[in-house]
C-alpha positions in Angstrom: -14.5 -10.9 -3.4 -14.8 -7.3 -2.4 -16.5 -6.1 -5.8 -18.7 -8.8 -6.5 -19.9 -9.1 -2.5 -20.2 -5.5 -2.6 -24.1 -5.4 -2.4 -23.5 -6.9 0.9 -21.0 -5.1 2.4 -22.3 -2.8 4.9 -23.1 0.7 4.1 -20.4 2.5 6.8 -17.9 -0.1 5.0 -18.8 0.9 1.3 -16.4 4.1 1.5 -13.4 2.4 2.2 -14.3 0.0 -0.8 -14.7 2.9 -3.4 -11.8 4.6 -1.8 -9.5 1.3 -2.9 -11.6 1.7 -6.1 -10.2 5.2 -6.5 -6.7 4.4 -5.5 -6.0 1.7 -8.2 -7.4 3.7 -10.7 -5.5 7.0 -10.0 -2.1 4.6 -9.9 -3.2 3.3 -13.5 -4.5 6.8 -14.5 -1.7 7.1 -17.2 -2.2 3.7 -18.9 -4.6 3.8 -21.8 -4.1 0.1 -22.2 -5.6 -0.9 -18.8 -9.1 -1.0 -18.4 -11.3 -1.5 -15.6 -14.7 -1.1 -17.3 -16.6 -3.9 -19.7 -16.6 -0.3 -22.2 -13.3 0.0 -23.5 -13.2 3.6 -24.3 -13.3 4.2 -20.6 -9.8 4.9 -19.3 -8.5 4.1 -15.5 -9.2 8.0 -14.7 -12.7 8.2 -16.2 -13.6 5.1 -14.0 -11.9 6.7 -11.1 -14.1 9.7 -11.6 -17.4 7.5 -11.0 -16.1 6.4 -7.7 -15.0 9.8 -7.0 -18.9 10.9 -7.2 -19.8 7.9 -4.8 -17.4 9.5 -2.1 -18.5 12.7 -2.3 -22.0 11.3 -1.5 -20.7 10.2 1.0 -19.9 13.6 2.9 -20.6 17.2 2.4 -17.9 18.7 5.0 -15.3 18.7 2.4 -16.6 20.6 -0.4 -13.8 22.4 -1.7 -11.1 19.7 -1.9 -13.9 17.7 -3.3 -14.3 19.8 -6.1 -10.4 20.6 -6.4 -10.0 16.9 -6.8 -13.2 16.3 -9.6 -11.9 19.3 -11.8 -8.7 17.8 -11.4 -9.5 13.9 -12.7 -11.4 15.8 -15.1 -8.5 17.7 -16.7 -6.2 14.9 -16.3 -8.2 12.4 -18.3 -8.4 15.2 -21.3 -4.4 15.6 -20.7 -3.6 12.0 -20.9 -5.4 11.6 -24.3 -3.7 14.2 -25.4 0.0 13.4 -24.1 -0.5 10.0 -26.2 -1.4 11.5 -29.0 -5.1 10.5 -29.0 -6.8 14.2 -30.1 -9.9 12.9 -31.6 -10.2 10.3 -28.1 -10.0 13.6 -26.1 -12.7 15.2 -27.6 -14.4 12.3 -27.1 -14.0 12.2 -23.2 -15.0 15.7 -22.8 -18.2 15.1 -24.3 -19.0 12.5 -21.6 -17.4 14.7 -18.4 -18.4 18.2 -18.4 -22.4 19.0 -19.7 -23.3 22.1 -21.0 -24.7 23.4 -17.2 -23.4 26.6 -16.3 -21.1 25.6 -13.8 -19.2 23.0 -16.3 -19.2 25.6 -19.3 -15.8 27.7 -18.4 -13.9 24.2 -17.8 -15.3 22.7 -21.2 -14.8 25.8 -23.5 -11.3 26.0 -22.3 -10.6 21.9 -22.6 -12.2 22.1 -26.0 -9.7 24.6 -27.2 -6.9 23.1 -25.8 -7.4 19.5 -27.5 -7.9 22.0 -31.0 -4.2 23.3 -30.4 -2.9 19.9 -30.0 -0.8 21.0 -27.4 -0.8 18.8 -24.1 1.9 21.2 -22.8 -0.2 24.2 -22.6 -0.3 26.2 -19.5 -3.5 25.1 -18.0 -2.7 21.1 -18.0 0.4 21.9 -16.8 -0.7 24.0 -13.7 -3.9 21.3 -13.1 -0.8 18.3 -13.0 -1.2 14.8 -13.1 1.5 15.2 -9.8 -1.0 17.9 -8.0 -4.1 15.3 -8.6 -1.6 12.6 -6.8 -1.0 15.2 -4.1 -4.9 16.4 -3.4 -5.8 12.6 -3.3 -3.1 12.0 -0.8 -4.2 15.2 1.3 -7.6 13.4 1.3 -6.7 10.0 2.5 -4.4 11.5 5.1 -7.9 13.3 6.4 -9.6 9.2 5.7 -7.4 7.9 7.9 -7.2 10.0 10.8 -11.1 10.2 11.4 -10.5 6.1 11.0 -7.4 5.3 13.3 -8.0 2.2 15.0 -6.0 -0.3 16.9 -7.2 -3.2 15.2 -4.2 -5.6 15.0 -3.7 -5.1 18.7 -7.0 -4.8 20.3 -8.1 -8.2 18.1 -4.7 -9.5 19.2 -5.0 -8.8 22.8 -8.8 -10.5 22.5 -7.8 -13.4 21.3 -4.4 -14.1 23.7 -7.0 -13.4 26.4 -9.7 -15.6 25.3 -6.8 -18.5 25.0 -5.2 -17.5 28.8 -2.1 -17.1 26.6 -1.1 -14.8 29.4 -3.2 -12.0 28.7 -1.5 -9.4 30.9 1.8 -9.3 28.6 -0.6 -7.8 25.8 -3.0 -5.5 27.4 -2.7 -2.0 26.6 -1.5 -0.4 29.6 1.7 2.0 30.4 4.4 0.3 32.3 7.8 1.0 32.4 9.9 -0.5 30.0 12.5 0.6 27.3 12.3 1.4 23.5 13.2 -2.2 22.5 10.9 -3.8 24.8 7.8 -1.8 23.1 8.9 -2.8 19.9 9.2 -6.1 21.2 6.0 -6.5 22.3 4.0 -5.3 19.4 5.7 -7.9 16.9 4.5 -10.2 19.1 1.1 -8.8 18.9 1.1 -9.0 15.5 2.5 -12.4 15.1 -0.4 -13.7 17.1 -2.8 -12.3 15.2 -1.1 -13.3 11.9 -1.5 -17.0 13.3 -4.9 -16.5 13.9 -5.9 -14.8 10.8 -4.2 -18.2 8.9 -6.1 -20.4 10.9 -9.1 -18.6 10.5 -9.2 -17.2 7.2 -12.0 -19.3 5.9 -14.5 -18.5 8.7 -14.0 -14.9 8.5 -17.3 -13.1 7.6 -17.7 -10.2 4.8 -17.4 -7.5 7.7 -14.1 -8.5 9.3 -12.6 -9.6 5.6 -13.6 -5.7 4.5 -11.8 -4.4 7.7 -9.0 -6.6 7.4 -8.4 -5.5 3.4 -6.7 -2.2 4.9 -4.5 -3.6 7.4 -2.7 -6.9 5.8 -0.6 -4.3 4.5 0.6 -4.1 7.9 1.4 -7.5 8.2 3.1 -7.5 5.3 5.4 -5.0 7.0 5.9 -7.0 9.7 6.7 -10.3 8.0 10.4 -9.4 7.2 11.1 -9.0 10.9 8.9 -11.8 12.1 11.0 -13.6 9.1 14.7 -12.2 10.7 13.5 -13.2 14.3 12.8 -16.8 13.4 16.2 -16.8 11.5 17.9 -15.8 14.7 16.5 -18.5 16.7 17.3 -21.1 14.5 20.9 -20.0 14.1 20.6 -20.2 18.1 19.7 -23.3 18.2 22.1 -24.9 15.8 25.3 -23.1 16.5 24.6 -22.1 20.3 24.5 -18.6 22.0 27.9 -17.3 20.3 26.1 -13.6 19.6 29.0 -12.1 21.4 31.9 -13.8 19.7 30.6 -13.8 16.6 30.0 -9.7 16.6 33.6 -9.3 17.4 34.8 -12.2 14.5 36.5 -10.1 11.6 35.3 -11.0 8.1 38.4 -12.3 6.4 39.0 -12.1 2.5 37.9 -15.2 1.8 34.7 -15.0 3.0 34.0 -12.1 1.3 34.7 -13.7 -1.9 32.4 -17.0 -1.1 29.6 -14.2 -0.4 30.4 -12.5 -3.5 30.2 -15.6 -5.6 26.9 -16.9 -3.6 25.1 -13.2 -4.6 26.4 -14.1 -8.1 25.2 -17.7 -8.5 21.7 -17.0 -6.3 21.1 -13.3 -6.2 20.7 -10.6 -3.4 18.1 -11.5 -0.9 18.9 -15.5 -1.1 20.8 -15.3 2.1 19.4 -18.6 3.5 20.9 -20.1 0.1 24.1 -18.1 0.0 24.6 -19.6 3.6 23.7 -22.9 3.1 25.9 -23.3 -0.1 29.0 -21.1 1.4 32.0 -21.9 3.1 31.6 -19.2 6.1 33.2 -19.3 9.6 30.2 -19.5 11.7 28.2 -16.9 10.2 24.3 -16.2 9.9 22.3 -15.2 6.8 21.8 -11.6 9.0 25.7 -11.1 9.5 26.0 -12.0 5.1 22.9 -9.4 4.5 24.8 -6.7 6.8 28.5 -7.7 5.3 26.9 -7.3 1.8 25.2 -3.8 2.7 28.7 -2.8 4.4 30.8 -3.7 1.1 
C-alpha cells in the first residue's frame, strides 16, 4: 500500500518510506535470487543504492556518513557477486555503479583489479565488509530515530480515552508517585486501548496515518505477548478463583512433569493452553506450565 501510494504520501513522510525500502533490501543483500526490480539483473544491494541516493537528497548534514555508506554499498554489491562466483556479472555491476568521473575512478580501478583476480577475499573486500555496512546503516538509523522520537502511542491512546470519557486522568502524562510495576501496567493499558482503537478504525485510516503507524506496529507486536498473558491470567482467575498464593507454593509432582513433557511432545513448545486443557494438572495455569518448562 505504501509503495503503490507513494505519490500521495506527504513529502515529510517519504524519507521514512525510503528508509524502510533501504532496510529490506540491505537485509536481503546477499540473496541474489531475491529481486526488487523488474530488471532481473539488479541485485538487492544495487536496488538499495537507488533508495540511499534518495535519502542523501533529503539531508546534507551527514555528508561523511553518507559517503561511507554509499561506498560500502557499491563495494559489497560487487563483493556479493564475487562470493557467489558471478565474476562476469560483478564486472557488469561495476560498469553500472561507477562512472569514469574523477571521484569514482580510484575505486573503479581497484574493484576492476579485484574482479580480474577472481578472489573474493582480498584485503579491500575484507576491510569494507558486509558487517561494516550493516554497522554504518545502524548508526544512521540511530541518528534518525533520535531526531524523530515521538510519544505517538501514548498521545493517541490518551486522546481517544479523553474523547470517550474513559477515565482520562489515569492516562495523562504527568508525574505521580507510583512504583515501577504501576508504570508498566499503565503503559500496557494505554497500548491495549490503542490497539483496540486501531483494529476498530483500521478501514478509516488515511494514507498519512497509515504511514506513521507503519513504524509503530512492531511496538504493538512486542506488547501483544504481555497482553495475551494478562488476559490468560484473568481467565484463569475467573475459572479457578483467586488462589495464586496457594498455587505458587504448590510443588510440581513427578506425574505433572510427565504430563508436561508429554504435552510438549504432542503439541510443541509454546502451545501452553492446549497442553493445559489436554493434560492432567493440579490447578495450574498456562503461565505456570511455561515457567515449569523453562525450569526443566
